[in-house]
C-alpha positions as CSV (number, residue, x, y, z in Angstrom):
1,X,121.8,31.9,8.3
2,X,122.3,35.5,9.1
3,X,121.4,38.1,6.6
4,X,124.5,39.8,5.3
5,X,122.8,43.0,4.2
6,X,119.4,44.3,3.3
7,X,119.7,45.4,-0.4
8,X,116.5,47.4,-0.2
9,X,117.9,49.4,2.8
10,X,121.3,50.1,1.4
11,X,120.4,50.6,-2.3
12,X,116.7,51.5,-2.3
13,X,116.5,53.2,-5.7
14,X,118.4,50.4,-7.5
15,X,116.4,47.7,-5.8
16,X,113.1,49.5,-6.5
17,X,114.0,49.7,-10.2
18,X,114.8,46.0,-10.2
19,X,111.5,45.2,-8.5
20,X,109.5,47.4,-10.8
21,X,111.1,45.8,-13.9
22,X,110.4,42.4,-12.5
23,X,106.8,43.2,-12.0
24,X,106.3,44.6,-15.5
25,X,107.6,41.8,-17.6
26,X,105.6,38.8,-18.9
27,X,102.1,40.4,-18.8
28,X,100.7,38.0,-21.4
29,X,101.9,34.8,-19.7
30,X,99.7,32.8,-17.3
31,X,100.4,33.5,-13.6
32,X,100.5,29.8,-12.8
33,X,103.1,29.2,-15.5
34,X,105.3,32.0,-14.2
35,X,105.2,30.6,-10.7
36,X,106.3,27.2,-11.9
37,X,109.2,28.9,-13.8
38,X,110.2,30.9,-10.7
39,X,110.1,27.8,-8.5
40,X,112.1,25.7,-11.0
41,X,114.9,28.3,-11.4
42,X,115.0,28.7,-7.6
43,X,115.3,24.9,-7.2
44,X,118.3,24.9,-9.6
45,X,119.9,27.9,-7.9
46,X,119.2,26.6,-4.4
47,X,117.5,29.8,-3.3
48,X,115.5,29.1,-0.2
49,X,114.1,32.6,0.0
50,X,112.6,32.5,-3.5
51,X,111.4,28.8,-3.1
52,X,109.6,29.9,0.1
53,X,108.0,32.9,-1.6
54,X,107.0,31.4,-4.9
55,X,105.7,28.1,-3.6
56,X,103.4,30.1,-1.3
57,X,102.4,32.3,-4.3
58,X,101.7,29.2,-6.5
59,X,99.5,27.7,-3.8
60,X,97.6,31.0,-3.4
61,X,97.1,31.0,-7.2
62,X,95.6,27.5,-7.1
63,X,98.6,25.3,-7.9
64,X,98.5,21.8,-6.5
65,X,100.9,20.4,-4.0
66,X,101.6,17.5,-6.3
67,X,102.7,19.7,-9.2
68,X,104.9,21.8,-6.9
69,X,106.5,18.7,-5.4
70,X,107.1,17.2,-8.9
71,X,108.8,20.3,-10.4
72,X,112.2,18.9,-9.4
73,X,111.5,15.9,-11.5
74,X,109.3,17.5,-14.2
75,X,111.0,15.6,-17.0
76,X,109.5,12.3,-15.7
77,X,106.2,13.7,-14.3
78,X,103.1,13.4,-16.5
79,X,101.3,16.3,-14.8
80,X,102.7,19.2,-16.9
81,X,101.2,20.3,-20.2
82,X,103.3,20.6,-23.4
83,X,103.4,24.4,-22.9
84,X,104.6,24.1,-19.3
85,X,107.2,21.5,-20.3
86,X,108.5,23.8,-23.0
87,X,108.8,26.6,-20.4
88,X,110.4,24.4,-17.8
89,X,113.0,23.1,-20.4
90,X,113.8,26.7,-21.4
91,X,114.1,27.6,-17.7
92,X,116.5,24.8,-17.1
93,X,118.6,25.7,-20.2
94,X,118.8,29.4,-19.4
95,X,119.4,28.9,-15.7
96,X,122.2,26.4,-16.6
97,X,123.3,28.4,-19.6
98,X,127.0,27.9,-18.7
99,X,126.6,24.2,-19.5
100,X,123.4,23.9,-21.4
101,X,123.8,26.7,-24.0
102,X,120.1,26.9,-24.9
103,X,120.0,23.9,-27.3
104,X,118.1,24.2,-30.6
105,X,115.8,21.4,-29.8
106,X,114.8,23.1,-26.5
107,X,114.2,26.4,-28.4
108,X,112.2,24.5,-31.1
109,X,109.9,23.1,-28.4
110,X,109.5,26.6,-26.9
111,X,108.7,28.1,-30.3
112,X,106.0,25.4,-30.9
113,X,104.2,26.5,-27.7
114,X,104.9,30.3,-27.4
115,X,104.5,33.2,-29.7
116,X,107.7,35.3,-30.3
117,X,106.5,37.9,-27.9
118,X,105.8,35.3,-25.2
119,X,109.3,33.8,-25.8
120,X,110.8,37.2,-25.1
121,X,108.6,37.7,-22.0
122,X,109.4,34.2,-20.7
123,X,113.1,34.7,-21.3
124,X,113.0,38.0,-19.4
125,X,111.2,36.4,-16.5
126,X,113.7,33.6,-16.4
127,X,116.5,36.2,-16.3
128,X,114.6,38.2,-13.6
129,X,114.1,35.2,-11.2
130,X,117.7,34.1,-11.7
131,X,118.7,37.6,-10.8
132,X,116.5,37.5,-7.7
133,X,118.0,34.2,-6.7
134,X,121.5,35.6,-7.0
135,X,120.6,38.7,-4.9
136,X,118.9,36.5,-2.2
137,X,121.8,34.0,-2.1
138,X,124.5,36.8,-2.1
139,X,122.8,38.7,0.8
140,X,121.7,35.5,2.7
141,X,118.1,36.7,2.5
142,X,115.2,34.7,3.9
143,X,111.9,36.3,4.6
144,X,109.6,34.1,6.6
145,X,106.6,35.5,4.8
146,X,106.5,37.8,1.8
147,X,108.8,40.9,2.4
148,X,107.0,44.2,2.5
149,X,108.6,45.5,-0.6
150,X,107.1,42.7,-2.7
151,X,103.5,42.8,-1.3
152,X,102.3,44.4,-4.5
153,X,103.6,41.5,-6.5
154,X,101.3,39.0,-4.7
């Protein structure tokens, strides 16, 4: 894979604004939960860059290998809490919104575990990681480690 372009080099102001927004959303949600959501959306979208970055971040935050490996089959895995399962279901629905349409039952499970403010923050984070996935896939980005422009997010 050869990088098509470096969006931070060609559009630094726009990309910095996108990064800043991404870092400011979801302040009340658990870091570990957010990493699971980022990994799950990145699995669905096939984003190697974001999978590489967020699995490393999850490990640094104390996430277990077992739970990271089981994210692709979270529906059947008994290692996730009801709150995590609700967030993962919401992530699946919104990442696959073209076919899933955010079903009422999925929302009801979310509402049972998250306050209205947390629901908005989680929805914004799901939108942000889906956006990052699309940027990375479109540009053929793959950073072996964490790119310099995201060091503050670690």
